[in-house]
N, C-alpha and C positions, 0 to 999 in steps of 0.2 A: 365359551364364542361357537365352539362346534356343535356343540349342541344346537343353539338357536341357529347356525346354517343348515342343519340337519332339519329341524322343525317349519324351515322356512321353506327348502325342498320340498317337501313332503306337503304340505300347505298348498305349492305351486301346482304339484301333478293334480291332488285334489280340485284345484280349482279348476284346471282342464278338464278333468271328467264331469264335472258341473257344467262346464259351458258346450260340451259336446252334449252334454243330457238334454239341456235348455235349449238349445237354439240351434238354427239350420246351419249359422255360421258363428264359429267360435267368436269369443269378445276378445276384439284386439283394437283398445282406443289409440288414435292415430290423431294427435289433434292438430290444427293449424296453427304454424307458426305466425304470432304477430310481431315484428321487431323492427328494429333501425330501418329497416329498407321501407317498411311503412309509415316512417315518421314515430316512430316510439323513441324520445330522446335517449335512452341507455336500455341495453341489452338486462340490465339486472332492475327486476321488479319487486318491490317489498310489499305493496299491498294492491287489491284491486276492489273496488267499489261501483254499484250501478243506482244512478240516479234517478228519479222521480219520473223522469222524462223518457229514461231508457240508454241516456248516456252509458259508457263503460269509461271510469277512470282510474289509470294506474301512477302510483306512488313509486317512482324510480329513483337513482342516485342521481340524476341530471334533471332535475323538476318534477312536474305534475305534468300530465297527458289526461286528454279526454279524445275518445274513440267513438268515431259515428258508422263507422266499417266501411269508409272512404277513405280518412284520411284524419291526423291527429291535429287537434291543436295544444301546445304546450304553454304551460305557467313558468316563468321565471322567476328569480329574483332579478331586481333593476335596482340600484344602488340610488337613482334619481325618484324614483316612486316608492314612498313610505307606503302605498297600499298593496305593492308586491308583494310575490311569495317571500316570507322572511329570510330562506335561502334555497340554493341550488340540491347540495349534496345530500345523499340519504334522506327522502321523505321516506320514513318508515312506516308510516300508514293513513289509509284514508278512511273518513266514515260520511254518511248521509244520512241526515237525522230527518224526523217526519215534516220538517218546513223544506227541504231539499236544499236545505244548506250544507257545505262542503267542508268538512273538519280535517285538517291535514297536520299532520304531526313531523317535525323536519327538527332531525336530529340534533340535540344540542342548541336548538332555537325556540321552544317551546312549541304551541299550538296557534293555527293559524285556522281562520272562517272564514271561507268564501260565499258571499252571499248570493243569494238564490238568482239573480242577475248576472252573474257571472263577471263581475266588475269590478270586485275590489276585495284586498283579505283586510279581516281584523284580526290583529297580532293577540296572543297573551302570553309572557314571558314574565320572568320573573321582575324583570326590569322597569315593568310598566305595571304588573299586579303582584304586589308583594306576596300574596297570600299563599301563592304556588310556593311549591318544595322544591321542585327542579325542572328544569328545560328541559328534559330527556325525557319526552313521552311514547310510552309503549304500546298503549290500547288505548281504543275509544270505542263507547257505547252511548246510547242515548235512549231515552223513552218521554212521548211527550215532547214538553218545551223543556225537560233538561237535559244536559251533556255531563256524561261521568268520564274522564279519563285517567289512567295507572300511568304513573311514572317511573323512575329510575332512583330510586333512593328518597322520592318526595313523598310516596303515600299515592292516595286514591283524592280526587276532586272533582267537585260539584260545579257546573254551572247552571246558575237556575235561569229564568226566562227573562230575567231583568240584568244579565251577566254579571252578576257576583260570584264570587269564588268562593267557596269552602271546603276546608281541605280535612282529611280524615289519615290519620297515622296509627300506630301502635297504640298513642292512648285512646283512642277510640275503639280499639280490639283488633286492629289489622294484623294478622300474625308476623308479616314483615314490610317494611316501607317500601320494598322493590315490586311495582306489581308488572307482571307481563301478560296478563289476558283478563280482560272482567267482558260479561253479557249479562243480559236479561233473559230470565226463563220464560215460560208461557205465561204461568201467574204472576210476570212482572218483577220476579225478587231478581237481585243484584247478586250476582257469583264474581267473587275475585280470584287470579289465581297468583299465589307469592312463592317466592323459593319458601318460604317456612309454613306453607301449606294452604288449605283451600279455605274461603271465609265466605259469609254471606251477609249482606247488609239486612239489619233488621228495621230499619225506620229510624233509629236514633245511634246505632253504632254497629260495628262488623262484631259476627261472632263464628270462632272456629268451625268448621264443620270436619272430623274427622274422617278418614278413609278406612274401608275394612282393611284387615290384614296386620301382619307384625308392625308395619311403618305407616302409621295413622296419618303423620305431617310430613308426606316427601314432597319431594319439589314438584311444585305443580305448574304446568308450563301452558295449560289451555283448558279454559271451560267453554264447550259449545251446545246449546240448547238444541235439541231436536224431537220437534211433536213435545210431549209431556215429561220426556227423558233429559238428562243432563250428562252428556260426555266429558269425563275429566281426563287429561293427559298428563302424563307425569313421568317422572324418571324410572319408574319402577314397572310402568305400563300403562293401559289405558282401562276406566272405570266408567259403567253407567250406572248412573242413577235414576231408578224406575220414579214413575208419577205415585208411588203410593211412599218414596222415601226410601225404601231398600237399595243395598247395592249392587251389583252384577259385574263380574269381572271376565268377558269373552276369554274363550280358551286361548286367541292369537295374541292376548294381552302380550306375552311375553315378546313378540315382535317388535314392538313399540317400545321397550327400552330406552332409556339413554344410552346412545346417543342418535336412536331413531324415534325419538319422542314424537307423539302426537302434538302438533303445534296449531292445527285447524281441522276443523270437520264439518261437512254437512251431510244432509240428507240427498240420494238420490230419487226420492220421487217415488221409488218402487219396492221399499222396503232395503234396502241397500247403504249404503254410504263411500262417501269420498274423504279420503284422509291425506292431509299436509303432514310430513313427519319433516323431521332436523334434516332429512337426506331428501328427500322426493316425494310425489304424489301416488298416493295408492288407492285402487277399487275394491270396492268389499261388496260382494252380490248377496241377495237375499238369502241370510242363513250360511252364508259361505265363510271363506276365507281370504285374507285382504291380497291381491297380487299389485305389484308395482306397475304402474303407467309406461317409465323410464322417459327417454329424453332431457338431454340438458346434464350439466355439472351436479354432482350432489350438493344440496344446497336446501338451507329451509323454507318450507313452503307456509308464509305466514298467513297468506288469506286467499279462501277458495271464494267463487262467488257461483252459486245456480241461480238460472234465469225463471223466469217461471214457466218458458217452454220446453226445460227440463235442459238447456244448455249449458254447459260448465266453463268457466274460465279460473286461469292456475296458472302463476309465473312458471316459466321455463328459466332455469338461470342460463345464462350465455345464450339465450334466444330471444325473449321476450316473454310473451304472452302464450299461453298454449289456448285455443278454443276449441272444444269439441261440442258438435253440432246434436242437436236434442236426439237425433235418426242414427247417432253413431254406431248403435246396436244393428242396423241394417248390414254393413258390409264389414268383412274384413280385409284389409290390407296389408299384404306381405311385401315389403321391400325386396331393393334387389340384392340376393344373397343370402335371404332367408332360411332358417335351418341348416341343412347340408346342401343347399341348391348352390350350383356354381353363380359366379355373377356373369351372366350373360341372357339373350333372349331366349325365351320359350315359344317360338310359333306353332307349337304342335298341343293341342289341347284335344282331348275327347274325354266324355264320360267314363267314370270307371264302375264295373258290375260291383264291386264291394263297398260303392260309395266314395263319394270326391271325385276326383281329375286325374287322368293323367297326362303327364308333362312331358315333353320331349324338349330337350335346348339344344342351341346350335355348335354345341359342342361335343354330343352324343350321349348326354345323360339324360334319363328317363327314371321318372319318379311318380308315385301317386301320392296326390295330398287329400289326407286324410279329412272327414268332416270335421273332425276336431282342432285339425290344423295342424295335425303330424304330419311330417313328411318320410315317404318309404321309398328307398330305392330297389332299382330290381335286384335279381340276383347279381353274383360280382361276377361269374362268368359271362352272362349275357353282357353285362357292363362293360365288360372287359374288350369285347368283341364289338361293341359298337363304338369304341374310341376313334375319332378323327371322321366321323359321319356326321352329316348334317340334316337332319329329321325335320321334314316341313311339312309334314301332316301326319294323323294319327286315329287310329281304331282299334277298338277290343271289340272283336266279333263274339258272337253267341258262344263260342267253345272257350272263350278266356283268352284267346291268341291274341298279342299285339302287332298289328301291322304298321309298320312306319315306313311313308312316302318321304323319298331322300330327296335332295338336290339333283341327284341322278341314280335311278335304280330306286329297287325296293327291298323292306326287311322285313322278316316274319320273326317275332320271337314266342315259341311255344310256351306251355304250360311249365313242360320239365325245365325250360331256361335254355333249350336248344335255338340257334339262331340260323335262319335260312335266307339267302340271297340270292335276288336276281338282279342281275347287271345287261348291260346294253346288248352283251353276245351271251350264246348258250342257249340251251333247252330253255323253252319259255321265259326267252329275254323279257325285260322291261323295255318300254318305249324311251328314248331318250329324251331328257329334259325334267325339269323341277315337276315331281309329283306333289298337287296342289292339295288333293283331296283323295281318302281312302272312304268308300261307302261301302254299308254291308247291305247290300238289298235282300227284298224278303223272300225270295226262291234260297237264299244260304249262299249264294255267290260274293264275291269280293270286285268291286270297280276301281279302276284307279283312273284319276283324272288328269293328264300330264299336259301340262302348257305347251304349245307350239308342236307339240306330237300328236294327239288323241286322247281315246279311250281304250283300258283292255277290259275284258270281264275275266277275272280266276274261279277255279274251283277251289273254296275257303280249307279242305282239308290237304289236299294236294297242291297248290298253289298252281296247278296247269292252268296254261291261257287257255279259254274257250272262244274267246273273241276281241278281234283289235280292230277298230273303228279310228279311221284318219278322213280328214276332212274331203268331204269329197258328195256327189248325190247319193251315191250308195250308201253312207253312213247318215246321210242329212244333217252333217255337219258345215256350216259354211265357212268356219275355219278355225283354229285351234285356238284361239283366243278367248278363255274362260276365266271369270272371273271369282266364280263361287259354283260349288255343288253339294248338292243333298240329296237324301232319299225322302220322294213327298209322303203323303198320308195313303196313295195308292201302293207302295212299297216300290215303285220306279225311280230311276235316277231321274234328275232333274239339273240343268244346266244354265247358270247365269252367264252370257256370253256376250261381243262386242255386238252382234245382231240382234240381242233379245233372249227370252227365256225359252228354253227347251225342254222337251219331256222325252223320254225312250218309250218308244211302240214296240213291245214287245213281241205282238202279230206280226208287224212289218220288220220288226229288226233294225228299224231306224229311228233316228230324232227327229221328231215335228215340234213346230211351233203352235202351242195351244190355241184356239180359236178364240178372238178378242184378247189377246194382250199384246200390246204395243210392241212395234220393232225398235231398234235400238239398243244401245248397251245399257245394260241393267247392271247395277253394282252388288247386288245382296236381295235375297230374299227367303222370306219365312212364311211358315202358313200356320194360319190360325185355323187347327180343324180341318174336315175335308174339306168344307166348301169356302173358304177365306183364303185369300194370298195377298201378301202385303209385298210391295219392291219397292226398292230403292234407287232411284235415279240421279242426275242432276236438279232435275224439276223439285225433287223432295221425294217423300213417302207417298206411294200410292195403294189404296186397298182396291181389290177385286172379288166379286162374289161370285161362284159358279151359277149360272143360268141356264139351265138344261145343258148344252154341250157347247156352251161358250163360257167366257169369264166377262162379266161387266164390271165395271171404275164406279165405286162409289163414295169414295172417300180421297181426298188430297190433304196432305202437309207440308205444306212449305214456308217460306219467309213470312208471311202472314200470319203463320201461328206461330214463328218463333224457331222455326228451325233452318239454320245458315243450309246456302248450297255448297255443298262438299261432295266428295268421292265418297262413299260410306263403303265400310272393310267388313262388315259381318253384320248378321240381323238374326233377331230370334224376337219371339212372341211368349210371354210369361202366362201361366194359367190365367191370369186377369185378364188377358185379351190387350195387355200393354205392350208396346213395341219397342227393343232395346235396336239401340245402332251403335256401331263401335266405329269410329273414324281417327284421324289424325287429331281432331280438334278435342275430344273427349269422346264421354260415353252419354248418348241422348235416351231419355225416354219417352214416349210417346204417352199419353193415355187419353185414348178418346171417350171415357166416359167425363173427365174433366177440361176434356178440350185444352190440354195443356202440355208443352215440353219441359223437361226437366235434364238439366246438364249434369254429368258427374265429374269430378276433376278434382283438381289439388286441393279445391277446398273443401272436399270431403274427405281428406285424406291419402288420397294417392299418391303414389310415386312419382308419376308421370300420367299426362292427362292422354297421351297418344295410344291407342289401340293397336295393336299389330293386326295386318288383316287377315281376316278369317281366324282367328285366335278369339274366337268368342263362342261359348256353349253353354245351353241351359240343360241341368241334369234333372232327371225325375221327379227329382224333391224340389223343385223349384230353386235351385238355388244356381244363379248365373254367375259364371266366371269367366276372367277376360285377362289376356297377357298385354302387358304392356312392353314398350320400347327399351325403357331404362332396364327390362329385367326384374322388373317388379310384376306383382299378380296381385285381383281383385276378387273376390267371393262376395256376392250380392245374395241377400233373400228376399226375392224379389215375391214373397208371401210375407213379408213383414207387414206388422199393422201399423198403420201411419200414425204420428205421433198425434195428439190434440191440436187441432189448430189454434194456435192462442194470436187475435189479432194484433199485428206489429204496431208499434208507435208511429206516427207520423208527425215532423214537429217542423216549424220554421226555423231552420238553423240560422238563417240570415236575412235581415230584411235591410235592403242599404240604397242610399240614394246618392248621384254622381254631383258632386259640387266641387267647385274650384279644381277639377283633373282628379279628384279622389273619390273615393267609393267610402261614404259616411254612415254609422248605423241609424236606423230609422226606428224611434220609438213604435211599438205597438200603440194604433189610435192615433199616430202624429200624421200631419195634412203634409204633402209635397207643396213647398213652394212654387209662386208661377215661372220662376227660374230654373227649376230643379228638372232636368229633361229627361231623364232616366232614373228609373226604379230597377233593382237586384232582388228577386227572391231566390233563397236556395234553399230546399227541402231536403230533409235527410229522412229515410226510412229507416229505423232503429232495430232493422233485422240482419243479421250477421251470416245467415247460414251461406248465403252466395250473395253478397252485396253488388257482386256485378251484375246479377239479373234481376235486381230490383227494378220496377217500372213505374214512372210517375206520369200523371197527367193534369193539365191545369184547365181552368175555364174561368177566361173573363169575362162576366157576364154581361151582356149589353156587346162586347167587341169582337167578342171570340164565336162562330157560330156552333160548337159545343167543344167537347174535350179534346185538348190538344196534348198530344206524347210530348214528353217535356224531358228530354237525353239529360242525365246526370242530376237530375232534380234540380235544376235551374234556368231560370228564365228573364228575361230583362224584358222591361217594357218602356219604347222610347217615344217622346212626343204625344204623349197622354193629353188630351182638352182637358179643361177644368171640368170637376164634377164628381159625384159620390161612386165608388166603386166596389163591385166583391168578386174576390178572385176564389174560387173554389179549387181544392187540392185533393188529388188522392191517390192510392198506391196500393203495390201489391207486390210483393216478395216472394221468393224464387220458387216457393210451393203455389203460388196464387193465389193464397190469403191475402184478402185485403184488410187496410188498417181503415180508420174509422175517417170520414173526410174533415178537412180543414178547410175553415173559413177566413178569410183576411178581407175586412173591409177598410179601406183609406180613401181620403179625397185628395185631389189635386185641386190649390185653390186658384182662383181666377185672379189676372193681373187686377192690380188694385183699379183701373180705369172701368173693369168688369163688374166691380163689385155692386151690392146694392145701395149701400150709400154712397159710391162714387156716379152711379147714375141717378139717384136724386139730386146731386150737389149739380151734374151738370145741366139736369132740366132746371133748376134754380138759376144757374149760370145763363140759360137759354133766356130765360124769362129778365134775368137782370140786364143781358146783352141788347134785348129789344128796347127795356127800358130807357136806358142808357144810350141808346142809341141818337136820340135827337142831341145828346150832351156833346156825343164825341165829335164832332166836325171842331167845335170851338175848343174844346179840351186838346184836338189835336193843333190846332194853331196856336195855343199859348203851350203845348210842349213844343210845338218846333221852335218858336221865338223862344224859350230855355234853353232848347238844345243848343241854336246856335248861339247864345249868350256864352252857356256852359262851356261850348267848344273854344270858342274866343278867351276864355279865362283859363281853362287848361293849356292853351296854345302860350298864352302870354306866361303862365307859370311856368312850362316847360324852359318856353326862351329865357325866362328870368335864371332859371335854375341851371340852365347851359351859362348863362352869361355869369353867374355867380362862379359856376365851377371854374370857368376860364379865366374870370377875374383872379380867384385864390392860386391858380396854377400862374398865372404872369405875375401877379403879388409875390408869391412864393420864389419864382425865378429870378425877379427884378430885387427882391429884399437880398437874399442869398448870396448874390453876385457883390453887392457892396458889404454885405456880412463879414464875406470872404477878406475881404480887407481888413474890416474894422478888427477881426477876430485873429487872423491871422499878424497882421501889426502889432496887435496888443500882446500876441504869444511871442512874437521877435522881441517887442520891447522890453518885456519881462526876462526875456533871455539874456540881456545886457545888464551891466552893472547902473543901479538906481537908488537913491538915497530913497529913507521909506516914505516920505511924502509921494515922491514918483512914482514911487512900486504900489502906493495905494491910490494914485489917481488910475494907472494904469490896469489896477485890478477892477478897479469901477470901470473903466470902458469895457474890458471883458465879461464882468458881470451883467452890464446894461445888455451887452449885445447879446450875450446866452440866453437872458430873459426875450429880447426880441425875437429870438431863432424859437422859443418854446412856444410863443404865442401864434406866431406862423404855422409852426408844425402842428398847435393844436387845432388849429382854422385847418389845415389839410387834412387833418383826420376826420374832423368831422364832415367836411366837403368827401371825403371818402365813404365816410357810414352812411351819409344819405343818399350818394348813387349808388349805393351797393357795392362798389368798388374795391371796398376794403379786405386784402387777403391777409388771410393768416398761414403761418409758417405750419407746418406739421411735420417736426423733427423730434428727435429725441432730447435731453438735456436734464444733468444732474440737477437735483433741487437746492442740496446744501451749499456748492457754492455761489448758487444763484442769490440764495438769502445774505451767504456772508459778504458778497460785492454789494449787496443793497445795504448790508449794515453799515460795511465800511465806508461808504459814502454817508450816510446820513448819521453817523454817529458824531462826526468833528462838530457838524453843525448844532445837533442838539448838547452837545457839551459847550459849544460856544456860547449859548443863552443859559447857560449853566441845568440844565436839565440832565437827570438819569436817561441813559438811554439802553434799554435790555431787548435782546433777540434769545429766541428759544424755540429747537424743531424737536417736537415731540416724538419720544422713543417709536413708536408708530408710523412714522411720517415714510410714507415712500420713497427709495433713495433718487431715483428718476423719473421724469414724467416725457410723455410726448404732447408737444404742442409748439405754440411761438413763444419762445423765450424772452424776444425785446418785448413782447407785449406785456407779459405776465410781469418783467421787470418797470415798464412803464407803470403797470396799476401799482405796483410797490412803492417804487418811488413818489407818485404824487400823492398817496393816501399818507405817507412818512412826512414827506415834504408840509402836505397840510400840517399834520400833528403838531410838526416842531413849530411851525410857523404860528398857529392859533395859542401855544401852550407858555405859557408866561412862567411858570414854576411847576415844581413837579416831576414828571416822567413821563416818557413815550416808550411802549413797548411794541414788538414784533414779536406774534407767536404763531407756527405752522403746526396745522397736527392731519391726522390722516383722516380721510371720510370714506364709505363704503367703496366710492368710486371716485378719487379724485383726491384733494386736497381743501381745506379750510385755512386761512389766514386771518389773524386778528390783529387790528392794528389800533390801539389803545393810547389814549393820552390823558392828562389831568387839567386839561382847558377849562373854557368858561361853559362847554355845554350847549346843547342845544333844546330850544322847546319845540311841541309838535307842531306850531304853523312854520319856524326853520326847516325841519326834518321833510313835511311834505314837498316842499321844494328846493332841496338842498341838490337834487339830482338833475334840476333843470340848466338848461343853456344858460350863460350870461348870467347865472342867478348866484347869490352871495346871502351869508346866514342875516345881515344885515344890511345887505343892499350899497347903498352908496359910503355907509358908514364904514363897513368891512374893507371894500375896495380902496377907500382911503388912507384905512390907518394899515392893511395889512399887502394892499397891489394886489395884483391875478385878474383873471379875465372871467373866472366864474365858468370856464370851458372844461376844469381838470375831471373833477368829478363825474361831471355828464360824459365825456370819454370815455373814464373808467367804467361807469356802467354799460355805455355801449360795449366796450370792449370784452366785459365780461360775460355781456350776452352773447354777443358772437361765438365766444368759448364754451356757450352752453351752461355757463354759470349767472349767479346774479352776487350783488353786492348790499347788504342790509347794514342799518345803522341802529344802534342804541345811546342813548345820551338821557343823562339827568343835568338840567341847568345848574351849575356850579361845582359840579362833581368832576365831570367828564365825559368823553365820546369813544366809542368803539366802534369801528366799522367791522364787519365779517362778510369776507369773499370766500366764496363757495366756488370752487372749480372743478371741474368734474372730467380733467385731464387723464387719462389713461395711463395706470402705472406701467414701467418698463424695468427689465432687468438689468443693475448697472453694469454688468458685462458685455451688453448688448451695446454698448454707448462706445462712438468711433472715438479712437484714443486721440487727446488733444495734440495738435502740433505745436510743438515748443519752437522758439527760436532757433535758428539753425547756429550754429555754434561758427564763429569767425566770420558771419556775414561780411561779404565785404561792401566796398563802394562804388557806384554804378555811375556811367555816364549814361546822362538821363536827357531826351529830347522833350522839352515842354512846348505844346503850339496852345498858346492860350493870346487870344483877342486885346482884352482887358489888360492893360499896363499894369495898372493895381495888382490884380489877379496875382499875374504872371510874377509881379515883384514879392509878393507873400509867398506863393507857392515856390519859387527861386531861392528864395531867402530859408525856408522851412527846410527845404532840401540842403541846400549849401551849409545850413547848420551841421547837418549829419553827414558832412562832409563827402556829398555827391557833387560830381563835376556838370553843371546846366547849361543846355544850350537853349535860348528862347526863339520861338518861331509864331510870328504876330498872325498868320493865315497859313492855307496850307500850301500855298506855292511855294514859300518860304521853308515850309518843312520837308518838301519835297526836296528842295535844294540841300538844305543841310543832311540829308542821309547820302546824297551824293558824294560828299567831300569827307564825312566821318561815320566813324560806328558806333553805334547805340547799345547801350543794353539794354535799357526801355525807353516808352515813348508815353507822356501823358497828353492826351489829345482833347481840347475843348469839343463836345459837341456842336456848339454854336455859333460857329464859324463865319467868317466873312466867305461870300464865294463860295466854295465848297466848304458842306459842312464836314460833322467829323466824321460820319458814317460812310461817306465818301472818300472820304481822306483817306480811312483805315483800308478800304479796299485797294485804292491806288498803290498805297505803302507795301502791303502784300503783294502786291500784283509787280513791282518792282524788285522784289527779293527782300525786303525787311521784314526778317525773322523773330526779331527780338519781341517780347510781350510790349502788348498797347493795352493802358488802362483809361479808360473814358472817364471826363470829369464834367461836370453838369451842377448847373442850379436849376433844371427842369426838377418840379414837384410831382408831377405824375406819378401813379403807378407803374405803366405799361414803360416806362423808358429803361427799367433795366434788363427786362427780357427782351427788348428791343436789342441792347447793348450784349447779350450773352449769345443771340442768335448770329451777332455781325461778327466782326474777325477779332472782338476787345479778349483779352485775357483777366481784364479787372476792372472795376467800375467803384469812384467814388462820386458823393454828392457834394457840392458846395452847401457851406463851408467848410474845410476841414482843418485839422490839428496837425503837428508833426508827429506824432503817434498814429494816428491815420495813414498819414502818405507812407512811413517806413512799413508799416505794415502790410499795406495793399502792396507795395514794391517789393519787399522780401517775397510774398506770398506769389507775386506772377513771376518774379526771376525765378524762386526755386521751382514751380509747378511747369515751366516750359525748359529748363534748364534738360539737356541732353541726358541719358543715363550714362555712366561711366561704364567704359568698355573694359573686356577683362585683358588682361596683357598678354 
């Protein structure tokens, strides 16, 4: 290990020397990180691929992401979408084939293919494709229509153009069934890396390929074709197989033994390599030694991508993805605290005679940054003498002495290391204030520029002050507000001030404003030769040329050219005539030849985009150096050859139409419907150097006057009239390289009434209208007569319906009142000692009364259904108790006829449902009653089973059965199977089944019948009632132990009904006081106290509602129970809204009275008070 470390250090030193020899700035790759803040789902990226359109795809540990330079679109697993990604965690590899299909490996979940439209995934897993040997896919490659992938323990697989899978393993010559990497070389041969060695596909099987050296079959971790060669990464180093089949092992191969083996490798396009190892990314210069790029925690770099323009993409563990621009060699960025430098700002820069630049920091540190990137500190004694100082300006004079302008004072470091100081006092005292510039004039003297004070000229050798210039007429200085100072091509000092640009006139001994230059503040200036001058002001850059004794402006660069309005801090002009402007918003470059502004900032790898004022210098070697606000530094080779311009791809990222308040995708070639009011298009220029500087323009031909700038590449069209449209789009990247123009053709359809066939139809209709005009009047008279007749018939039908409804309601009321007496008296009679014949007579009376009541109830239900007033309850109820209750009622009837009765609830049936329990019970009782009634021998069965939504009930019998004609009219009203014969033999109204069908339909279900004459009949009832948890049902209220006997006030005008109710209550032990009308009731409560009151609603004089209000007004706080014979459905709601606590409909039984009375008394009883 120690030997390897020494080799690596030696290689690094050799590489630095090589960088210094071959480049104006050292190669220091600083990738731009794209991570979670940019929308990446995870900072751990396992694979990278570029598709045919130019999008970048990232396989992460939390889904698949696509990057367009602006944002991410993420694909994840959706349990409800079988066409989604098969899993989110650890997408381990991604590959794009020749058909632009995306292949994604998901750990433990096989392979997924995303179609070119990017809409759905097709899954390849062992569960659906038995030919696969494993669901752990490690590597993917493709050629033509075939896709090959390698798995863990499952060998190599091939998917052909038809989607068929073939598997190859050890039996076909593969050294190991675990495949780590595979790739096609330039000749189309497939190479496979396995733990058991290297293999090559022969067309029929695999053949092992030994490597040179003592270990011919090492563990192979990668195969990477580069040109005609094949690079093989193993656990014992890296090997290159040349085009002629010979093997070569580079000298630096031992650096890449396991655990730093090569797992990915691509060419850099210039004879060098990029290597992804088990720990990090490495750069191999042509003929050089690998150098680590750095960044991120150590982790295997499984995939590298080099784009056509030379840009590089690679994973950076913990940060996401690293992007290296194609022109990354142009600059060297030094982060804060680089080398031995302190983490502080370095506002003082100056070219160094020995090469590179001098740096002076705010802590007094002075270094020379050499061209190779090395940092050299000044002599220790001199450095110690500078501790605590704050240099802000720097100059190396012609004799190698360093002059440092301080925040207060001046310091000189001689070549022998001695340090001299000049403060505000003493001989040759310095001017008080910050020295912003130290200039070396052509005559050998040194000038210091001090803000708020003035200038001094000194003798370089002795430091003696030769001249002091303070603001005033004599000096020509209108003030001491200086922005920048430099020595011009004429060897004289020039000053940028708040009043304009000034030049030293040696003859006059004062500063003057050059003729032709504008007045006003100048932030920075620079010369482009002796006859061209650039100024920077708020309005932007301005170029002036010398015209005799004057200066004349001939160029302006501002907002229109892309240069923002800002306060520049420094200006420089490189040998190509390009202007560099340092500012707080970044470093800007204006290229007069290309008429283009280019900004350098964070996207170029700078640690900060803020350039310190006046901290920008251009060396004689053409290298520009800028000091940054965070303490970092950047050196740019202004002579760097621009990379070959590769036109970026411009794509229609989204074409959407607004429908129903949502943006929906619009397929290419589809038309906008007449009701589509908005069309939105989103363009993406897939150029990643600086996406914020990508520029878009669109032109809707025939609508726009020309090209329209389109910020962010998005445009919305609203209210487009019908017609054919052509939308043209173009874009340029940050370097000004244009993309190929894109054209979108679309149509906006006219409304139907403006289509050709509609207009033709309108013409025909107009002709038909003219032809039919003669008949219109007669038809109008006929229609008028018919309409009046229909109105009369409709009115009569409406009145008949109302009359029928009122009749049935009145009938129900009039029948219920006497039925109360009939049923009540029969119940009272049955409660007395009777001989068998008397009891039979009484039972017959009760059954006849109940039958009559059922007929009335059926007629009322039918009336409610017809009028649309049938209301169904919506409450949870248990299914099994309901079925058991129905079975308990019907089983005795069946047994009485000698029939077997069976009931069954399937195991999967829901425990509870939500719906109207009483109506479900009514349906079952009606069907079972019919089954028992019409069956003479055999059995009747009731079975309940589950449906996908709700339940299905089967009611079957072994009766006479039905033929097709009988089944057709079975559910009609007032119809029976054999008409009058059935009615005569079995009785009934013919309404029961019709009402059951109506009730089932009201619940969203239906009743169907299967029957065979002579065999039997089976009714199938489907009720789609939602299932509920049995635990969510309210607990059933059982009878309260020890319920007492109550004093009850009965207010009833009908003496028979009153006698029945009183008799039923007295039989239960209650004390009853009867009042025949409201006044008697009010009198009763004045002399007695009651536990409850039963009040008839239809009383003479004041009705039950008014009586209840008066009772409450007089302090009657006992529960009130309404009793009525009304049949309408609204009465119960009216009762609940009034002062009543309970409701009973006549006729009523003893049990109904007891239950209502106990419930009302318990509900209103006061809660017990604590002792």
